[in-house]
KOLBA-534339 format. One record per atom (N, C-alpha, C): residue in three letters; x, y, z. Coordinates in steps of 0.001 Angstrom, whole numbers, plus 500000, padded with zeros to 6 digits. Example, Ala and Ser with C-alpha at 12.3 -4.5 7.8 and 13.67 -1.06 7.14 Angstrom:
ALA513190494310507800
ALA512300495500507800
ALA513200496700507800
SER512850497750507080
SER513670498940507140
SER512900500030507870
This chain:
MET500818498836500006
MET499997500012499983
MET500913501250500001
ASN500529502270499264
ASN501320503494499174
ASN500804504587500112
TRP501726505298500675
TRP501450506370501642
TRP502392507515501334
ILE502197508618502027
ILE503253509661502063
ILE503822509588503491
LEU505069509989503622
LEU505783509813504825
LEU505104510454506058
LYS504569511669505902
LYS504045512367507079
LYS502771511718507615
SER502122510838506863
SER500940510145507393
SER501320509039508386
LEU502550508552508325
LEU502991507456509187
LEU504102507849510153
VAL504721509014509946
VAL505908509366510635
VAL505859510852511121
ASP506260511129512347
ASP506451512467512819
ASP507844512941512429
VAL507914514056511776
VAL509200514621511327
VAL509537515843512173
GLN510681515839512817
GLN511081516961513653
GLN512487517408513262
ALA512721518700513370
ALA514091519216513072
ALA515018518800514186
GLY516313518726513865
GLY517301518474514852
GLY517366519574515919
HIS518113519356516982
HIS518172520355518059
HIS518699521670517529
PRO518064522772517881
PRO518445524099517330
PRO519690524743517972
PHE520834524166517747
PHE522073524819518205
PHE522279526038517342
ARG522821527084517932
ARG523134528294517157
ARG524586528131516717
GLY524772528019515422
GLY526094527790514848
GLY526495526346515078
SER527830526084515243
SER528302524735515426
SER527947524297516853
VAL527956522982517005
VAL527596522384518341
VAL528714522724519312
PRO528379523419520409
PRO529462523785521369
PRO529906522615522225
LEU531200522496522430
LEU531771521493523305
LEU531658522043524713
VAL531018521305525581
VAL530870521664527000
VAL531288520475527784
GLU532477520546528407
GLU533030519379529116
GLU532111518800530167
ALA531420519648530873
ALA530532519170531950
ALA529051519248531502
GLY528836519163530227
GLY527481519300529660
GLY526545518182530080
ASN525276518386529875
ASN524224517462530269
ASN523746516567529135
ALA524413516627527967
ALA523929515839526835
ALA525085515590525833
TYR524786514730524888
TYR525701514509523788
TYR524987514894522522
ALA525801515228521473
ALA525220515664520199
ALA525657514720519089
LEU524710514157518381
LEU524982513306517246
LEU525117514233516016
GLN526239514141515369
GLN526538514968514179
GLN526773514059512989
MET526844514683511779
MET526983513889510567
MET528248513041510587
ARG529298513519511194
ARG530575512776511214
ARG530459511485512056
ASP529408511420512868
ASP529230510242513749
ASP528468509118513082
LEU528011509298511880
LEU527180508301511180
LEU527893507838509904
SER527465506653509477
SER527884506212508131
SER526632505727507384
PRO526646505769506055
PRO525455505302505350
PRO525152503830505560
SER526130503050506043
SER525871501612506338
SER525133501400507632
GLY524903502491508358
GLY524130502397509650
GLY524969502424510875
ASP526304502499510738
ASP527127502541511883
ASP527051503870512568
VAL527028503879513891
VAL527072505127514690
VAL528246505053515622
THR529104506042515563
THR530277506059516427
THR529894506803517713
TRP529270506056518637
TRP528794506682519837
TRP529917507257520693
LYS531082506637520681
LYS532189507119521476
LYS532743508399520977
GLY532413508761519704
GLY532905509993519139
GLY532057511209519387
LEU530882511058519950
LEU529976512147520201
LEU530608513192521138
ILE530333514466520870
ILE530851515472521788
ILE529820515765522860
ARG530302516141524005
ARG529437516530525110
ARG529071517961524903
THR527847518301525236
THR527377519683525036
THR526344520004526147
ALA525832521203526071
ALA524791521619527028
ALA523507521844526278
VAL522410521327526845
VAL521097521478526281
VAL520178522121527329
ASP519425523138526925
ASP518524523829527819
ASP517310522918528040
THR517204522349529250
THR516086521446529530
THR514839522223529982
GLY514938523534530072
GLY513762524343530376
GLY512785524405529211
LYS513267524085528035
LYS512446523964526834
LYS512282522521526465
PRO511250522187525672
PRO511069520774525281
PRO512286520320524455
VAL512816519145524812
VAL513981518571524169
VAL513563517238523545
GLN513925517042522282
GLN513699515730521622
GLN514898514869521781
TRP514906514125522922
TRP515988513169523182
TRP515880512006522210
LEU516998511589521710
LEU516980510382520853
LEU516711509166521663
LYS516011508203521045
LYS515716506962521709
LYS515777505791520707
PRO515945504550521178
PRO515995503427520263
PRO514751503389519386
GLY514944503104518114
GLY513824503082517143
GLY513665504377516408
ASP514349505428516834
ASP514302506686516100
ASP515102506518514776
VAL514668507257513759
VAL515396507233512500
VAL515907508644512295
VAL517257508795512097
VAL517817510099511824
VAL518040510172510318
PHE517696511296509743
PHE517837511499508307
PHE518807512633508060
VAL519842512385507333
VAL520818513381506950
VAL520196514291505871
ALA519873515536506258
ALA519139516445505382
ALA520016517355504589
ARG521295517468504900
ARG522195518363504198
ARG523354517609503632
GLY523859518135502484
GLY525041517522501867
GLY524709516759500622
ALA525712516159500041
ALA525529515489498746
ALA524835514165498875
ARG524839513591500062
ARG524205512271500267
ARG523201512351501387
ASN521980512112501040
ASN520866512128502036
ASN520475510669502335
TYR520647510275503572
TYR520364508896503946
TYR519808508846505319
ALA519270507692505703
ALA518624507489507020
ALA519311506350507749
VAL519361506499509075
VAL519919505450509966
VAL518900505214511095
CYS518551503971511301
CYS517701503620512417
CYS518600503360513630
LEU518298504061514732
LEU519108503921515938
LEU518651502686516723
ARG519541501781516938
ARG519231500558517709
ARG519251500796519213
ASP520216501584519635
ASP520351501944521053
ASP520899503350521094
VAL520661504014522209
VAL521136505355522433
VAL521718505402523863
PRO523062505369523976
PRO523677505315525303
PRO523771506729525927
GLY522811507102526634
GLY522873508386527345
GLY522030509445526681
PRO521859510578527359
PRO521004511668526843
PRO521673512303525576
THR521041512141524452
THR521594512587523192
THR520556513268522349
VAL520963514359521681
VAL520159515037520659
VAL520870514982519347
CYS520150515234518232
CYS520810515270516973
CYS520966516721516540
SER522001516941515735
SER522297518333515306
SER521278518813514280
PRO521287520109513939
PRO520319520642512960
PRO520479520133511583
ASN521563519357511281
ASN521739518813509928
ASN520841517621509684
PHE520157517190510730
PHE519294516002510652
PHE517803516377510813
PHE516970515482510282
PHE515595515437510728
PHE515463514164511558
LEU514701514282512629
LEU514418513156513491
LEU513071512568513049
LEU513027511302512693
LEU511819510639512217
LEU511376509648513284
ARG510146509818513726
ARG509577508881514706
ARG508326508258514105
VAL508395506954513962
VAL507261506247513386
VAL506083506307514359
LYS504957506708513853
LYS503745506826514684
LYS502712505766514336
SER502976504932513345
SER502044503901512917
SER502571502528513258
PRO501695501685513807
PRO502150500319514105
PRO502337499435512853
THR501962499979511697
THR502117499228510449
THR503435499421509762
LEU504372500214510376
LEU505641500526509792
LEU506773500306510768
LEU507770499480510379
LEU508950499258511202
LEU509983500376510929
PRO510555500948511998
PRO511540502014511782
PRO512733501549510928
GLU513171500301511112
GLU514288499795510331
GLU513922499728508839
PHE512636499349508582
PHE512189499294507177
PHE512108500707506616
LEU511662501660507401
LEU511647503081506928
LEU513024503499506507
ALA514002503275507343
ALA515404503686507004
ALA515836502969505755
TRP515548501687505645
TRP515937500937504459
TRP515341501546503195
GLN514004501850503264
GLN513321502372502075
GLN513862503761501691
ILE514128504599502665
ILE514707505921502337
ILE516063505813501629
ASN516820504780501960
ASN518146504609501374
ASN518167503861500040
ARG516978503445499562
ARG516955502722498282
ARG516693503655497112
ALA516911503156495913
ALA516944503970494699
ALA515657504821494454
PRO514462504283494612
PRO513271505142494347
PRO513190506392495212
ALA513435506186496512
ALA513413507337497455
ALA514598508273497183
GLN515754507693496858
GLN516911508531496596
GLN516730509399495333
ARG516054508826494340
ARG515731509615493134
ARG514777510773493478
TYR513770510450494291
TYR512822511489494735
TYR513593512604495476
LEU514445512206496377
LEU515189513227497215
LEU516143514052496304
ALA516840513393495378
ALA517802514121494504
ALA517038515084493601
SER515885514740493140
SER515116515630492245
SER514499516815493018
ASN514400516688494301
ASN513785517762495128
ASN514780518481496020
ALA516068518169495934
ALA517073518844496763
ALA517208520289496267
GLU517529521181497209
GLU517650522602496918
GLU519010523125497452
GLY519465524198496842
GLY520698524840497280
GLY521708524904496223
SER522554525902496288
SER523618526032495317
SER524967525596495896
ASP525324526100497093
ASP526600525690497706
ASP526484524333498384
GLN525422524111499100
GLN525209522856499765
GLN523744522410499571
LEU523567521251499011
LEU522214520726498775
LEU521553520357500110
SER520254520571500209
SER519538520164501393
SER518141519768501019
ILE517515519026501901
ILE516146518581501730
ILE515276519334502739
ARG514298520029502258
ARG513388520770503143
ARG512393519798503810
ARG511898520153504940
ARG510980519312505694
ARG509720518957504872
PRO509076519947504190
PRO507888519542503439
PRO508159518501502309
VAL509347518618501741
VAL509745517621500728
VAL509847516237501317
LEU510511516138502487
LEU510667514867503137
LEU509299514332503564
GLU508470515184504134
GLU507147514743504573
GLU506268514244503443
ALA506470514779502266
ALA505671514371501095
ALA506256513178500327
MET507365512637500803
MET507990511512500086
MET507053510298500085
PRO506863509686498902
PRO505995508499498874
PRO506700507279499509
LEU505904506494500191
LEU506383505243500787
LEU505516504098500351
ALA506140502947500139
ALA505397501693499913
ALA505505500903501196
VAL504371500530501762
VAL504373499849503067
VAL503714498481502920
PRO504553497432502747
PRO504008496083502693
PRO503598495600504103
PRO502989494426504182
PRO502648493901505541
PRO503920493743506395
LEU503703493761507737
LEU504836493736508664
LEU505753492540508497
HIS505182491389508193
HIS506061490198508015
HIS507008490346506814
GLN506531491023505778
GLN507431491291504603
GLN508493492379504957
GLN508069493375505729
GLN509047494355506159
GLN510165493684506996
GLN509762492759507887
GLN510757492078508700
GLN511718491260507896
ILE511223490588506859
ILE512055489812505952
ILE513111490718505291
ILE512630491866504798
ILE513517492815504108
ILE514584493327505108
VAL514177493660506343
VAL515123494113507337
VAL516150493032507642
SER515696491791507784
SER516648490690508069
SER517628490500506903
LEU517165490587505686
LEU518083490477504529
LEU519079491601504506
THR518641492811504868
THR519517493972504893
THR520575493771505948
GLU520190493297507125
GLU521184493060508199
GLU522213491999507781
ALA521767490995507028
ALA522676489936506547
ALA523665490553505570
VAL523225491432504672
VAL524131492100503737
VAL525153492957504452
VAL524716493660505461
VAL525710494486506216
VAL526741493624506913
ARG526324492493507509
ARG527302491591508157
ARG528271491041507087
GLU527737490663505930
GLU528587490120504861
GLU529626491190504389
GLU529143492408504259
GLU530062493486503845
GLU531205493671504851
ARG530865493640506157
ARG531864493844507193
ARG532878492679507155
GLN532404491482506967
GLN533300490306506904
GLN534218490418505673
LEU533659490844504565
LEU534472491003503361
LEU535521492077503512
HIS535155493186504122
HIS536153494264504357
HIS537215493790505325
ALA536863493009506340
ALA537856492468507215
ALA538842491545506557
LEU538341490707505634
LEU539214489826504851
LEU540148490650503944
ILE539662491701503320
ILE540454492552502473
ILE541599493247503305
ARG541202493767504495
ARG542218494408505340
ARG543276493395505743
ASN542859492167506066
ASN543817491145506455
ASN544745490814505323
ARG544248490708504071
ARG545121490437502950
ARG546042491580502699
GLN545613492806502871
GLN546505493996502693
GLN547635493969503729
GLN547309493577504965
GLN548351493478506019
GLN549356492404505680
GLN548878491271505094
GLN549823490233504693
GLN550804490743503608
LEU550159491475502650
LEU551023492004501545
LEU551991493076502058
ASP551556493901503014
ASP552467494844503594
ASP553621494191504365
ALA553322493075505071
ALA554389492361505785
ALA555360491743504745
LEU554824491243503629
LEU555664490680502586
LEU556595491739502030
ALA556045492939501740
ALA556873494041501215
ALA557947494458502204
LEU557606494548503473
LEU558535494908504514
LEU559676493885504602
ALA559349492634504518
ALA560333491583504561
ALA561267491700503346
LEU560755492000502186
LEU561574492147500987
LEU562549493279501116
PHE562124494396501689
PHE562999495549501867
PHE564022495321502962
SER563744494408503895
SER564742494182504979
SER565641493028504585
HIS565604492605503314
HIS566474491563502722
HIS566249490211503338
GLU565098489991503892
GLU564793488650504369
GLU564051487958503223
SER564103486711503208
SER563391485973502161
SER562022485535502708
PRO560985486249502345
PRO559649485929502879
PRO559063484653502310
MET559640484151501222
MET559017483016500549
MET559608481662501039
ASN560514481682502004
ASN561117480416502498
ASN560214479744503473
């Protein structure tokens, strides 16, 4: 069944920091920034900076199941947060997507945003000359295809398997590179590595 995103998802802007996110050593929160995410869904939680957030105003704290959408830059993608260790907000470069319908899995939403049909929609609606960005109404109007939950779960499971396979493959490639580097080092130190 086809929907538009805003009918199933609440879209909120990232935390309104003025300028860059300030580093506050004794701050009460962490800030998730673009450098802390990868398109493969990895989040470098240990790399988050500590900052201060005014809790006198409503704060949209990140929580497991939230989807963060990179709204600025050449690549617009979504990541579903599996866990959030500590009080964390996302920077203004993101939109925070919270699924409000029980018929949509957050992991499936992130997967669909990252696939070709949604990426074509986003690319054709991006604005800006120096830095491309996606406006909130554009994101909210993005069409979604929402199959039954069991099909969504199958797709999510397949996606997770692909990510695991990619990590294993990259680990094998790194291992082979290290072996070749050791071989080259042995050649330069006049040892015979082939004995």
